[in-house]
VOGUDREN-838748 format. One record per residue (C-alpha): residue in one letter; x, y negated, z negated. Coordinates in steps of 0.05 Angstrom, whole numbers, plus 32768, in hexadecimal, padded with zeros to 4 digits. Example, Ala and Ser with C-alpha at 12.3 -4.5 7.8 and 13.67 -1.06 7.14 Angstrom:
! VOGUDREN-838748
A80F6805A7F64S811180157F71
***
This chain:
! VOGUDREN-838748
M899478137453R897477EA748AA8934780374A8K8937781B74F0P891777E6751CS88D577F7753AA88C177EE7582S88BA77A67596P8873778A7597A887E777775E0G889277BE75F2S885777DB75CCG882877A975EDN884277BB7633A883778057626R87EF77F7760FI87E377CB764CL87FB78047679A87CF78367654G87927809765DS87A277FB76A6C87AC784576B6A876D785B7692L8744782776B6A8761783A76FAF875A788576EFA8711788176DAA86FE78537714A8724787D7748W870278BD7732N86C278A47753I86E5789B7795A86F178E577A5N86C3790B7776L868E791C77A9G86B6793677E4P86D1797577C0I868A799177B8A866D797377F8D864A79B5780BR862A79BB77C6L8612797277C9S85F8797D7810S85CD79B677F6A85B6799377B6Y85A2795377DAG858779757818V85B3794D7848G85EC79597878L8636794F786AA8636790C788FT860378F1785CV862E790C7823G866678E47842L863978A7783FF863378B077F4T867E78A077F2T8678786A7827T864478437800L8671784477C3F86A9782877ECL867B77F37809G866E77D977C3H86B877E377B2L86CA77B977F0L8699778077E4V86B27773779DQ86FD777277ACV8709772777B6P86D0770F778AG86E6773F7754G872D7726775AR871576DF7752A86ED76F37714I872B771576F7D875576D87705A872276AE76DEL870B76DD76A7G8744770E769CA874F775576B3R873F77787672R86FB7758766BV86E7776776B3G870277AE76ACL86D777BD766FV869877A37692S86A977CC76CFL86B0780C76A8G866C78027687W864E77F676CCI866E783676E8A8654785F76AEA860D784476B6C860D78547700N8624789B76F6G85F078A476C1L85BB789176F4L85D878C17728L85CF78FB76F7T858478F376F6S8571790E773BP85907928777CR856C78F677A8P859278DC77E5W8577789577E0L858B78927796A85D278A977A4L85DB787877DEF85C2783D77B5V85E2784C7772R86257860778FA8627781C77B1L861B77FB776EA86507827774EG8681780E7783L867A77C77767G869477E37725T86CC780D7742G86E377D4776FA86E777A17737A870877D57709F873E77E4773CV8752779C7745A874E779076FAA877C77CC76EDS87B077B1771ED87AE776B7700Y87B0778776B9A87EE77B176CAR8810777176E1G8811775D7697A88467792768BG8874776A76B8T889577A076E2Q888D77BE7727L888E78027705A884F77EE76E0Q882C77E17722G88437825773AL8829784876FBF87E678267704G87E5783E774CG87F778847737A87BD78867706S878C786D773BI879F78A07770G87A578D57739G875D78C97726S874778D7776DG877579127775L876279357735A8719792B7747V872679547786A8747798B775CI8719798C771FV86D2797F7738P86CF79C07760Q86E379E67721L86A679CA76FDD867679D87735G865E7A1A7718R864979FA76D5L863479B476E7A862079C07730W861179807757R861579567718S865F7966770DP867A79277730Y864C78FA7707W8656791976C2T86A1791776C9A86A078CF76E1L867378BA76A7V86A078DB7673L86DF78BC7690A86C178777692G86B1787B7648A86F678957636A8719785E765FA86EE7829763DL8707784075F9V8750783C7610L874777F87631A872177DC75F5G875E77EC75C9S878F77CB75F9P87AB778475F6R878A774A761AG87BE774C7652P87CE77157685G87B176D17676R877876B3769ER8786768476D7R875E764676E5A872D7657771CR87387632775CR870F762F779AL8722766977C8G873576487809A87427666784DG878C766A783DL878776AD781AL875476CC7848S877C76B97886D87C076CC786AR87DC76FD789ER88117716786EL87DB77347842Y87BA7757787DR87FB77787890L880177927849G87B977A8784FA87C577CE7890T87FA77F9786EH87CD78037831A879578177860A87C0784F787BT87E17867783BF87A6785F780CG876A785A783AL877878967867S878E78C1782CI874C78B4780AV872578C67849A874E7906784FG874679157805N86FB7912780AW86F979467842V873779717839V871479A4780CT86DD79AC7840L871279B37877L873679EA7851S86F67A0D783CR86D57A0E7880G87117A1478ADS873A7A457884G87077A677857Y87247A537814G86F77A4F77D7G86E97A0C77B5G871D7A17777ER87577A2877ADA874379F377E0G873B79BF77A9A877F79CF778AA87A379CB77CDG877C799077E9S8783796677AAL87CD795D77BAV87B8792C77F0L87A878FD77B8V87C579157777A880D79167791G880978CA778FL880E78D07743L885878DC774FT886878AF7789R884278707778P886E7865773AL88AA7882775FG88A3784D7795G88A978177760I88E678397741L890A78437783L890177FC779AR891377DC7757G895D77E37768R895577E077B4P891D77B077C7A893977AA780EA892677F2781BA88DB77E47814R88CC77DF785FA88F3781E786FL88CF78437838I888C78307858V88A37848789CW88B6788C7882S887678917859L884A78847896L886F78B778C0A886B78EC7889G882178DF787EA881378E678C8L883A792878CBG88187947788ET87D2793478A6A87E2794F78EBL87F6799278CEL87B4799778A9A8790798978EAA87B979B57919V87B679F978F8S87767A2078ECP87727A4B78C4I87AB7A2B789FP87D07A56786CL87D77A3B7826A88237A3E782FL881A7A077863A87DD79E37849V87FC79D57805P883C79B4781FA8815798E7855A87E679717821L8820796377F3V8845793C7829V880879117836G87FF790277ECL884878F277E0A884B78C5781DA880C789F780AG8826788B77C6L886C786F77D5P8858782B77F3F8825781977BDA885177F0778DP887377C477C2L883077B777E4F880A77A177A7G8846777F7788G8850775A77C9A8808774277CBQ880D77267784H885177067794L883876E677D5R87FB76C777B4T880E76B3776DD87D476827770A87A176BB7773P87C376FF7768G878277237757A8760770B7797A879E771C77C0V879E776477A7G8753776777B4L875D775077FCV87957783780AN876A77BA77ECA872D77A47814V875177B37855A875B77FB783EL871378007827L86FA77ED786CV871E782A7887I86FF78567851V86B9783B785CA86BC784B78A6G86E9788878A4T86C778B2786FP868478BE7892L86A478C078D8T86D478F778C1G8699791C78A3L8676791A78E6T86B1793E7906F869F797C78DES86647985790DL869479877948P86BF79C2795EG86F979CD792ED86D479C178ECG86F4797D78DER873779877900I872779527933G871A792078FBF875C793178D8G8781792A791BI876578E47921L877B78D478DAA87C278EB78EBA87C378BD7928L87AC788278FEW87E4788E78CCA881678867905L87F3784A7923A87FD782378E2L8846781D78F5L883077E67926A881C77B878EDL885777BF78BDP885E7787788AR889D775D788BQ88D3776E7858D88CD77297839D88837735782AL889177747801L88A3777777B8
***
């Protein structure tokens, strides 16, 4: 009797690449939204206002932003897996430092350093997923990255009673170590590319900036909302941290479904990519507007509104990042970094500014109304169909 054939080495290797990419993305993304869900607790522990707590996230994104294109170039030259492992070690070390003392200057400085690790890890995870060779792989990586942020919104408030202000940092440290173990056991992934001088061609490529504008709305604005939605629901509607965190986390965690789904839907109908983006932007604007318009907002409305935002944010991910890699096969890592950098600029500016609106009448509703308008305005900079993949 002939033995039943086992899974092909290529198939097994692709699964391990996906596991490594998703673990890397999840651990990095946790740091993006792990402070906002307990913003009031951090405000008390650090002795600062909510706007300063928002700056703790802004400084992380500043480091995240600065490393996007340089990190992409390093990945093109050294390989995604190697850069990913170094990034996880860096993230773990930074969170270890943050555990030592609730000093505002320490949080501002070390979170900026942590952003260098999360930024490089994100681009490395995208490039590593490319080794699996499918658009679905890019969508699964994207789902893991937004899932890390979304689950941070849901889980960190649940740990507040035991770990207090240290809960964001302990969880980030543990996840970085776990992801490093998964990535260390994964294959090498895509081969290195000979480093070339980065000319003005990539930095002036308008096609990439159009992709970046859509990513700024779908990813950038959802991250800004995810950092403040728990505070919005807690202050404006009186929900406790657990209920507000569970409802608000849908702004981010729903992308776990739709980032891969976007890749699946477009695999057979690539011509529908632009229409998918249009509907995503409209739905995101509507969901955010609902969160802003009703106060107090019943959970029966808050949950579907947050869910609509999260689902809408995830759908365009695969065609945007796949398109960037397709447009610039000479430097796919740097191209992804540039598209992501556009979204990060929105997060860097939008997170503290939205936090400031909680000191205005409406307890943050003005800020969420502005976010809804920005979702809709992104329709003015739609990428061309030919630039999507």
